PDB file with one MODEL, atoms N, CA, C and O in Angstrom:
MODEL        1
ATOM      1  N   MET A   1       0.769  -1.089   0.004  1.00  0.00           N
ATOM      2  CA  MET A   1      -0.015   0.046  -0.026  1.00  0.00           C
ATOM      3  C   MET A   1       0.833   1.190   0.022  1.00  0.00           C
ATOM      4  O   MET A   1       1.768   1.202   0.822  1.00  0.00           O
ATOM      5  N   THR A   2       0.614   2.184  -0.764  1.00  0.00           N
ATOM      6  CA  THR A   2       1.428   3.373  -0.957  1.00  0.00           C
ATOM      7  C   THR A   2       1.051   4.317   0.277  1.00  0.00           C
ATOM      8  O   THR A   2      -0.004   4.241   0.906  1.00  0.00           O
ATOM      9  N   GLU A   3       2.103   5.230   0.521  1.00  0.00           N
ATOM     10  CA  GLU A   3       1.817   6.135   1.574  1.00  0.00           C
ATOM     11  C   GLU A   3       0.565   6.990   1.416  1.00  0.00           C
ATOM     12  O   GLU A   3      -0.095   7.256   2.421  1.00  0.00           O
ATOM     13  N   HIS A   4       0.203   7.428   0.237  1.00  0.00           N
ATOM     14  CA  HIS A   4      -1.084   8.185   0.032  1.00  0.00           C
ATOM     15  C   HIS A   4      -2.167   7.319   0.383  1.00  0.00           C
ATOM     16  O   HIS A   4      -3.071   7.764   1.090  1.00  0.00           O
ATOM     17  N   ALA A   5      -2.187   6.205   0.001  1.00  0.00           N
ATOM     18  CA  ALA A   5      -3.326   5.305   0.268  1.00  0.00           C
ATOM     19  C   ALA A   5      -3.565   4.908   1.790  1.00  0.00           C
ATOM     20  O   ALA A   5      -4.685   4.740   2.272  1.00  0.00           O
ATOM     21  N   GLU A   6      -2.392   4.782   2.468  1.00  0.00           N
ATOM     22  CA  GLU A   6      -2.441   4.596   3.956  1.00  0.00           C
ATOM     23  C   GLU A   6      -2.889   5.848   4.546  1.00  0.00           C
ATOM     24  O   GLU A   6      -3.664   5.752   5.497  1.00  0.00           O
ATOM     25  N   ALA A   7      -2.544   6.992   4.157  1.00  0.00           N
ATOM     26  CA  ALA A   7      -3.032   8.353   4.755  1.00  0.00           C
ATOM     27  C   ALA A   7      -4.493   8.515   4.558  1.00  0.00           C
ATOM     28  O   ALA A   7      -5.198   8.979   5.454  1.00  0.00           O
ATOM     29  N   LEU A   8      -4.950   8.158   3.449  1.00  0.00           N
ATOM     30  CA  LEU A   8      -6.410   8.195   3.025  1.00  0.00           C
ATOM     31  C   LEU A   8      -7.257   7.210   3.858  1.00  0.00           C
ATOM     32  O   LEU A   8      -8.359   7.532   4.305  1.00  0.00           O
ATOM     33  N   GLU A   9      -6.739   6.082   4.036  1.00  0.00           N
ATOM     34  CA  GLU A   9      -7.413   5.122   4.829  1.00  0.00           C
ATOM     35  C   GLU A   9      -7.562   5.637   6.390  1.00  0.00           C
ATOM     36  O   GLU A   9      -8.601   5.549   7.044  1.00  0.00           O
ATOM     37  N   ARG A  10      -6.334   6.182   6.847  1.00  0.00           N
ATOM     38  CA  ARG A  10      -6.292   6.706   8.251  1.00  0.00           C
ATOM     39  C   ARG A  10      -7.327   7.819   8.355  1.00  0.00           C
ATOM     40  O   ARG A  10      -7.991   7.907   9.388  1.00  0.00           O
ATOM     41  N   ALA A  11      -7.507   8.683   7.341  1.00  0.00           N
ATOM     42  CA  ALA A  11      -8.360   9.873   7.300  1.00  0.00           C
ATOM     43  C   ALA A  11      -9.901   9.218   7.365  1.00  0.00           C
ATOM     44  O   ALA A  11     -10.661   9.678   8.217  1.00  0.00           O
ATOM     45  N   ARG A  12     -10.309   8.301   6.605  1.00  0.00           N
ATOM     46  CA  ARG A  12     -11.409   7.732   6.558  1.00  0.00           C
ATOM     47  C   ARG A  12     -11.936   7.086   7.747  1.00  0.00           C
ATOM     48  O   ARG A  12     -13.131   7.102   8.040  1.00  0.00           O
ATOM     49  N   THR A  13     -10.924   6.453   8.506  1.00  0.00           N
ATOM     50  CA  THR A  13     -11.236   5.779   9.768  1.00  0.00           C
ATOM     51  C   THR A  13     -11.424   6.970  10.815  1.00  0.00           C
ATOM     52  O   THR A  13     -12.348   6.857  11.620  1.00  0.00           O
ATOM     53  N   ALA A  14     -10.667   8.025  10.855  1.00  0.00           N
ATOM     54  CA  ALA A  14     -10.872   9.171  11.825  1.00  0.00           C
ATOM     55  C   ALA A  14     -12.084   9.748  11.473  1.00  0.00           C
ATOM     56  O   ALA A  14     -12.802  10.040  12.429  1.00  0.00           O
ATOM     57  N   LEU A  15     -12.602  10.046  10.120  1.00  0.00           N
ATOM     58  CA  LEU A  15     -13.794  10.562   9.903  1.00  0.00           C
ATOM     59  C   LEU A  15     -15.062   9.821  10.493  1.00  0.00           C
ATOM     60  O   LEU A  15     -16.004  10.438  10.990  1.00  0.00           O
ATOM     61  N   GLY A  16     -15.006   8.541  10.401  1.00  0.00           N
ATOM     62  CA  GLY A  16     -15.810   7.532  10.869  1.00  0.00           C
ATOM     63  C   GLY A  16     -15.980   7.726  12.378  1.00  0.00           C
ATOM     64  O   GLY A  16     -17.103   7.822  12.874  1.00  0.00           O
ATOM     65  N   ARG A  17     -14.978   7.777  13.028  1.00  0.00           N
ATOM     66  CA  ARG A  17     -14.987   7.792  14.437  1.00  0.00           C
ATOM     67  C   ARG A  17     -15.416   9.076  14.907  1.00  0.00           C
ATOM     68  O   ARG A  17     -16.174   9.099  15.877  1.00  0.00           O
ATOM     69  N   THR A  18     -15.035  10.194  14.349  1.00  0.00           N
ATOM     70  CA  THR A  18     -15.563  11.544  14.488  1.00  0.00           C
ATOM     71  C   THR A  18     -17.095  11.579  14.442  1.00  0.00           C
ATOM     72  O   THR A  18     -17.798  12.166  15.265  1.00  0.00           O
ATOM     73  N   ALA A  19     -17.557  10.841  13.323  1.00  0.00           N
ATOM     74  CA  ALA A  19     -19.095  10.923  13.163  1.00  0.00           C
ATOM     75  C   ALA A  19     -19.755  10.233  14.419  1.00  0.00           C
ATOM     76  O   ALA A  19     -20.757  10.675  14.981  1.00  0.00           O
ATOM     77  N   GLY A  20     -19.081   9.116  14.783  1.00  0.00           N
ATOM     78  CA  GLY A  20     -19.638   8.375  15.956  1.00  0.00           C
ATOM     79  C   GLY A  20     -19.739   9.344  17.155  1.00  0.00           C
ATOM     80  O   GLY A  20     -20.780   9.459  17.802  1.00  0.00           O
ATOM     81  N   ARG A  21     -18.506  10.102  17.447  1.00  0.00           N
ATOM     82  CA  ARG A  21     -18.581  10.814  18.573  1.00  0.00           C
ATOM     83  C   ARG A  21     -19.511  12.051  18.476  1.00  0.00           C
ATOM     84  O   ARG A  21     -19.992  12.532  19.503  1.00  0.00           O
ATOM     85  N   ILE A  22     -19.754  12.544  17.315  1.00  0.00           N
ATOM     86  CA  ILE A  22     -20.815  13.580  17.187  1.00  0.00           C
ATOM     87  C   ILE A  22     -22.099  13.079  17.277  1.00  0.00           C
ATOM     88  O   ILE A  22     -22.939  13.863  17.719  1.00  0.00           O
ATOM     89  N   ALA A  23     -22.489  11.886  16.945  1.00  0.00           N
ATOM     90  CA  ALA A  23     -23.841  11.194  17.060  1.00  0.00           C
ATOM     91  C   ALA A  23     -24.067  10.639  18.529  1.00  0.00           C
ATOM     92  O   ALA A  23     -25.187  10.485  19.015  1.00  0.00           O
ATOM     93  N   ALA A  24     -22.995  10.384  19.116  1.00  0.00           N
ATOM     94  CA  ALA A  24     -23.198   9.862  20.521  1.00  0.00           C
ATOM     95  C   ALA A  24     -24.266  10.345  21.582  1.00  0.00           C
ATOM     96  O   ALA A  24     -25.112   9.640  22.132  1.00  0.00           O
ATOM     97  N   PRO A  25     -24.024  11.834  21.767  1.00  0.00           N
ATOM     98  CA  PRO A  25     -24.908  12.376  22.615  1.00  0.00           C
ATOM     99  C   PRO A  25     -26.412  12.717  21.990  1.00  0.00           C
ATOM    100  O   PRO A  25     -27.340  13.163  22.664  1.00  0.00           O
ATOM    101  N   CYS A  26     -26.462  12.456  20.744  1.00  0.00           N
ATOM    102  CA  CYS A  26     -27.736  12.806  20.036  1.00  0.00           C
ATOM    103  C   CYS A  26     -28.796  11.699  20.306  1.00  0.00           C
ATOM    104  O   CYS A  26     -28.400  10.547  20.485  1.00  0.00           O
ATOM    105  N   ASP A  27     -29.972  11.958  20.339  1.00  0.00           N
ATOM    106  CA  ASP A  27     -31.099  10.989  20.524  1.00  0.00           C
ATOM    107  C   ASP A  27     -31.449  10.562  19.099  1.00  0.00           C
ATOM    108  O   ASP A  27     -30.622  10.000  18.382  1.00  0.00           O
ATOM    109  N   ARG A  28     -32.763  10.858  18.683  1.00  0.00           N
ATOM    110  CA  ARG A  28     -33.276  10.507  17.479  1.00  0.00           C
ATOM    111  C   ARG A  28     -32.675  11.427  16.407  1.00  0.00           C
ATOM    112  O   ARG A  28     -32.541  12.637  16.591  1.00  0.00           O
ATOM    113  N   GLY A  29     -32.323  10.802  15.290  1.00  0.00           N
ATOM    114  CA  GLY A  29     -31.834  11.505  14.252  1.00  0.00           C
ATOM    115  C   GLY A  29     -30.457  12.008  14.132  1.00  0.00           C
ATOM    116  O   GLY A  29     -30.031  12.588  13.133  1.00  0.00           O
ATOM    117  N   GLY A  30     -29.738  11.743  15.267  1.00  0.00           N
ATOM    118  CA  GLY A  30     -28.349  12.201  15.389  1.00  0.00           C
ATOM    119  C   GLY A  30     -27.405  11.256  14.445  1.00  0.00           C
ATOM    120  O   GLY A  30     -26.623  11.765  13.643  1.00  0.00           O
ATOM    121  N   PRO A  31     -27.521  10.031  14.580  1.00  0.00           N
ATOM    122  CA  PRO A  31     -26.545   9.151  13.742  1.00  0.00           C
ATOM    123  C   PRO A  31     -26.994   9.350  12.276  1.00  0.00           C
ATOM    124  O   PRO A  31     -26.094   9.314  11.436  1.00  0.00           O
ATOM    125  N   ALA A  32     -28.306   9.561  11.837  1.00  0.00           N
ATOM    126  CA  ALA A  32     -28.459   9.739  10.516  1.00  0.00           C
ATOM    127  C   ALA A  32     -27.901  11.016   9.864  1.00  0.00           C
ATOM    128  O   ALA A  32     -27.417  11.052   8.733  1.00  0.00           O
ATOM    129  N   ALA A  33     -28.019  12.038  10.684  1.00  0.00           N
ATOM    130  CA  ALA A  33     -27.455  13.393  10.317  1.00  0.00           C
ATOM    131  C   ALA A  33     -25.997  13.188  10.157  1.00  0.00           C
ATOM    132  O   ALA A  33     -25.440  13.469   9.096  1.00  0.00           O
ATOM    133  N   ALA A  34     -25.311  12.669  11.256  1.00  0.00           N
ATOM    134  CA  ALA A  34     -23.831  12.612  11.206  1.00  0.00           C
ATOM    135  C   ALA A  34     -23.510  11.738   9.981  1.00  0.00           C
ATOM    136  O   ALA A  34     -22.589  12.055   9.228  1.00  0.00           O
ATOM    137  N   GLY A  35     -24.203  10.723   9.789  1.00  0.00           N
ATOM    138  CA  GLY A  35     -23.920   9.898   8.635  1.00  0.00           C
ATOM    139  C   GLY A  35     -23.922  10.359   7.268  1.00  0.00           C
ATOM    140  O   GLY A  35     -23.089  10.028   6.424  1.00  0.00           O
ATOM    141  N   VAL A  36     -24.988  11.212   7.070  1.00  0.00           N
ATOM    142  CA  VAL A  36     -25.047  11.972   5.778  1.00  0.00           C
ATOM    143  C   VAL A  36     -23.964  12.946   5.687  1.00  0.00           C
ATOM    144  O   VAL A  36     -23.431  13.091   4.587  1.00  0.00           O
ATOM    145  N   ARG A  37     -23.552  13.648   6.700  1.00  0.00           N
ATOM    146  CA  ARG A  37     -22.503  14.596   6.604  1.00  0.00           C
ATOM    147  C   ARG A  37     -21.090  13.870   6.350  1.00  0.00           C
ATOM    148  O   ARG A  37     -20.241  14.368   5.611  1.00  0.00           O
ATOM    149  N   ALA A  38     -20.905  12.605   7.052  1.00  0.00           N
ATOM    150  CA  ALA A  38     -19.708  12.025   6.847  1.00  0.00           C
ATOM    151  C   ALA A  38     -19.533  10.977   5.783  1.00  0.00           C
ATOM    152  O   ALA A  38     -18.526  10.310   5.544  1.00  0.00           O
ATOM    153  N   GLY A  39     -20.719  10.959   5.183  1.00  0.00           N
ATOM    154  CA  GLY A  39     -20.638  10.005   3.926  1.00  0.00           C
ATOM    155  C   GLY A  39     -20.736   8.483   4.349  1.00  0.00           C
ATOM    156  O   GLY A  39     -20.267   7.560   3.682  1.00  0.00           O
ATOM    157  N   ARG A  40     -21.372   8.358   5.480  1.00  0.00           N
ATOM    158  CA  ARG A  40     -21.487   6.926   6.096  1.00  0.00           C
ATOM    159  C   ARG A  40     -22.985   6.611   6.243  1.00  0.00           C
ATOM    160  O   ARG A  40     -23.854   7.481   6.195  1.00  0.00           O
ATOM    161  N   SER A  41     -23.207   5.373   6.416  1.00  0.00           N
ATOM    162  CA  SER A  41     -24.639   4.864   6.571  1.00  0.00           C
ATOM    163  C   SER A  41     -25.003   5.140   8.067  1.00  0.00           C
ATOM    164  O   SER A  41     -24.148   5.312   8.936  1.00  0.00           O
ATOM    165  N   ARG A  42     -26.378   5.167   8.291  1.00  0.00           N
ATOM    166  CA  ARG A  42     -26.867   5.560   9.498  1.00  0.00           C
ATOM    167  C   ARG A  42     -26.426   4.327  10.566  1.00  0.00           C
ATOM    168  O   ARG A  42     -25.999   4.555  11.697  1.00  0.00           O
ATOM    169  N   ARG A  43     -26.591   3.126  10.056  1.00  0.00           N
ATOM    170  CA  ARG A  43     -26.230   2.051  10.944  1.00  0.00           C
ATOM    171  C   ARG A  43     -24.700   2.028  11.249  1.00  0.00           C
ATOM    172  O   ARG A  43     -24.298   1.721  12.371  1.00  0.00           O
ATOM    173  N   HIS A  44     -23.817   2.371  10.187  1.00  0.00           N
ATOM    174  CA  HIS A  44     -22.427   2.503  10.717  1.00  0.00           C
ATOM    175  C   HIS A  44     -22.164   3.447  11.680  1.00  0.00           C
ATOM    176  O   HIS A  44     -21.397   3.158  12.598  1.00  0.00           O
ATOM    177  N   VAL A  45     -22.768   4.718  11.605  1.00  0.00           N
ATOM    178  CA  VAL A  45     -22.601   5.668  12.613  1.00  0.00           C
ATOM    179  C   VAL A  45     -23.202   5.345  13.921  1.00  0.00           C
ATOM    180  O   VAL A  45     -22.680   5.698  14.978  1.00  0.00           O
ATOM    181  N   SER A  46     -24.304   4.671  13.848  1.00  0.00           N
ATOM    182  CA  SER A  46     -25.028   4.223  15.081  1.00  0.00           C
ATOM    183  C   SER A  46     -24.031   3.227  16.022  1.00  0.00           C
ATOM    184  O   SER A  46     -23.841   3.335  17.234  1.00  0.00           O
ATOM    185  N   THR A  47     -23.499   2.306  15.172  1.00  0.00           N
ATOM    186  CA  THR A  47     -22.381   1.390  15.659  1.00  0.00           C
ATOM    187  C   THR A  47     -21.213   2.143  16.335  1.00  0.00           C
ATOM    188  O   THR A  47     -20.809   1.888  17.470  1.00  0.00           O
ATOM    189  N   LEU A  48     -20.690   3.138  15.486  1.00  0.00           N
ATOM    190  CA  LEU A  48     -19.616   3.999  16.125  1.00  0.00           C
ATOM    191  C   LEU A  48     -19.984   4.704  17.264  1.00  0.00           C
ATOM    192  O   LEU A  48     -19.167   4.766  18.182  1.00  0.00           O
ATOM    193  N   ALA A  49     -21.276   5.352  17.394  1.00  0.00           N
ATOM    194  CA  ALA A  49     -21.642   6.042  18.476  1.00  0.00           C
ATOM    195  C   ALA A  49     -21.773   5.071  19.691  1.00  0.00           C
ATOM    196  O   ALA A  49     -21.336   5.474  20.769  1.00  0.00           O
ATOM    197  N   ALA A  50     -22.293   3.916  19.622  1.00  0.00           N
ATOM    198  CA  ALA A  50     -22.459   2.995  20.594  1.00  0.00           C
ATOM    199  C   ALA A  50     -21.050   2.548  21.079  1.00  0.00           C
ATOM    200  O   ALA A  50     -20.898   2.297  22.274  1.00  0.00           O
ATOM    201  N   ALA A  51     -20.063   2.442  20.249  1.00  0.00           N
ATOM    202  CA  ALA A  51     -18.805   2.039  20.654  1.00  0.00           C
ATOM    203  C   ALA A  51     -18.113   3.189  21.455  1.00  0.00           C
ATOM    204  O   ALA A  51     -17.439   2.974  22.462  1.00  0.00           O
ATOM    205  N   HIS A  52     -18.330   4.399  20.935  1.00  0.00           N
ATOM    206  CA  HIS A  52     -17.698   5.554  21.794  1.00  0.00           C
ATOM    207  C   HIS A  52     -18.220   5.603  23.141  1.00  0.00           C
ATOM    208  O   HIS A  52     -17.471   5.702  24.113  1.00  0.00           O
ATOM    209  N   CYS A  53     -19.671   5.528  23.246  1.00  0.00           N
ATOM    210  CA  CYS A  53     -20.441   5.508  24.583  1.00  0.00           C
ATOM    211  C   CYS A  53     -19.788   4.410  25.443  1.00  0.00           C
ATOM    212  O   CYS A  53     -19.415   4.665  26.588  1.00  0.00           O
ATOM    213  N   ALA A  54     -19.656   3.254  24.923  1.00  0.00           N
ATOM    214  CA  ALA A  54     -19.148   2.116  25.735  1.00  0.00           C
ATOM    215  C   ALA A  54     -17.693   2.446  26.220  1.00  0.00           C
ATOM    216  O   ALA A  54     -17.291   2.136  27.341  1.00  0.00           O
ATOM    217  N   HIS A  55     -17.005   3.043  25.365  1.00  0.00           N
ATOM    218  CA  HIS A  55     -15.630   3.341  25.579  1.00  0.00           C
ATOM    219  C   HIS A  55     -15.643   4.371  26.822  1.00  0.00           C
ATOM    220  O   HIS A  55     -14.930   4.202  27.811  1.00  0.00           O
ATOM    221  N   GLN A  56     -16.450   5.356  26.680  1.00  0.00           N
ATOM    222  CA  GLN A  56     -16.573   6.427  27.896  1.00  0.00           C
ATOM    223  C   GLN A  56     -16.960   5.839  29.157  1.00  0.00           C
ATOM    224  O   GLN A  56     -16.444   6.184  30.220  1.00  0.00           O
ATOM    225  N   VAL A  57     -17.876   4.939  29.059  1.00  0.00           N
ATOM    226  CA  VAL A  57     -18.217   4.219  30.363  1.00  0.00           C
ATOM    227  C   VAL A  57     -17.033   3.407  31.005  1.00  0.00           C
ATOM    228  O   VAL A  57     -16.745   3.400  32.201  1.00  0.00           O
ATOM    229  N   GLN A  58     -16.361   2.681  29.929  1.00  0.00           N
ATOM    230  CA  GLN A  58     -15.276   1.923  30.434  1.00  0.00           C
ATOM    231  C   GLN A  58     -14.112   2.658  31.110  1.00  0.00           C
ATOM    232  O   GLN A  58     -13.517   2.256  32.110  1.00  0.00           O
ATOM    233  N   THR A  59     -13.854   3.839  30.401  1.00  0.00           N
ATOM    234  CA  THR A  59     -12.963   4.824  30.948  1.00  0.00           C
ATOM    235  C   THR A  59     -13.213   5.302  32.369  1.00  0.00           C
ATOM    236  O   THR A  59     -12.404   5.360  33.295  1.00  0.00           O
ATOM    237  N   ALA A  60     -14.578   5.653  32.349  1.00  0.00           N
ATOM    238  CA  ALA A  60     -15.049   6.192  33.678  1.00  0.00           C
ATOM    239  C   ALA A  60     -14.792   5.154  34.767  1.00  0.00           C
ATOM    240  O   ALA A  60     -14.186   5.440  35.799  1.00  0.00           O
ATOM    241  N   GLU A  61     -15.245   4.015  34.519  1.00  0.00           N
ATOM    242  CA  GLU A  61     -15.094   2.804  35.432  1.00  0.00           C
ATOM    243  C   GLU A  61     -13.704   2.478  35.947  1.00  0.00           C
ATOM    244  O   GLU A  61     -13.459   2.084  37.087  1.00  0.00           O
ATOM    245  N   ALA A  62     -12.698   2.716  34.843  1.00  0.00           N
ATOM    246  CA  ALA A  62     -11.406   2.493  35.165  1.00  0.00           C
ATOM    247  C   ALA A  62     -10.837   3.550  36.058  1.00  0.00           C
ATOM    248  O   ALA A  62     -10.022   3.286  36.942  1.00  0.00           O
ATOM    249  N   ALA A  63     -11.292   4.774  35.802  1.00  0.00           N
ATOM    250  CA  ALA A  63     -10.897   5.953  36.631  1.00  0.00           C
ATOM    251  C   ALA A  63     -11.379   5.834  38.023  1.00  0.00           C
ATOM    252  O   ALA A  63     -10.637   6.159  38.950  1.00  0.00           O
ATOM    253  N   GLU A  64     -12.646   5.363  38.243  1.00  0.00           N
ATOM    254  CA  GLU A  64     -13.168   5.278  39.518  1.00  0.00           C
ATOM    255  C   GLU A  64     -12.626   4.155  40.259  1.00  0.00           C
ATOM    256  O   GLU A  64     -12.596   4.262  41.485  1.00  0.00           O
ATOM    257  N   ALA A  65     -12.154   3.003  39.668  1.00  0.00           N
ATOM    258  CA  ALA A  65     -11.443   1.869  40.180  1.00  0.00           C
ATOM    259  C   ALA A  65     -10.103   2.381  40.704  1.00  0.00           C
ATOM    260  O   ALA A  65      -9.668   1.988  41.786  1.00  0.00           O
ATOM    261  N   ALA A  66      -9.529   3.147  40.035  1.00  0.00           N
ATOM    262  CA  ALA A  66      -8.057   3.692  40.342  1.00  0.00           C
ATOM    263  C   ALA A  66      -8.097   4.650  41.513  1.00  0.00           C
ATOM    264  O   ALA A  66      -7.072   4.840  42.167  1.00  0.00           O
ATOM    265  N   ALA A  67      -9.208   5.249  41.804  1.00  0.00           N
ATOM    266  CA  ALA A  67      -9.233   6.303  42.734  1.00  0.00           C
ATOM    267  C   ALA A  67      -9.453   5.763  44.073  1.00  0.00           C
ATOM    268  O   ALA A  67      -9.509   6.520  45.042  1.00  0.00           O
TER     269      ALA A  67
ENDMDL
END
């Protein structure tokens, strides 16, 4: 894989994760709106948003256990 292709893939991955973070706090319509803006499907963004929320909970629990 060329350097440019790798950079493009990293950018696409970052864009998807960002769409998930944007959609995470939104209720209805958030994932669909973020998906349209990011060029991703609503289902993909919903999955990313759920993963982002799970990561936040996991991080909070780890911080609480460390305290």
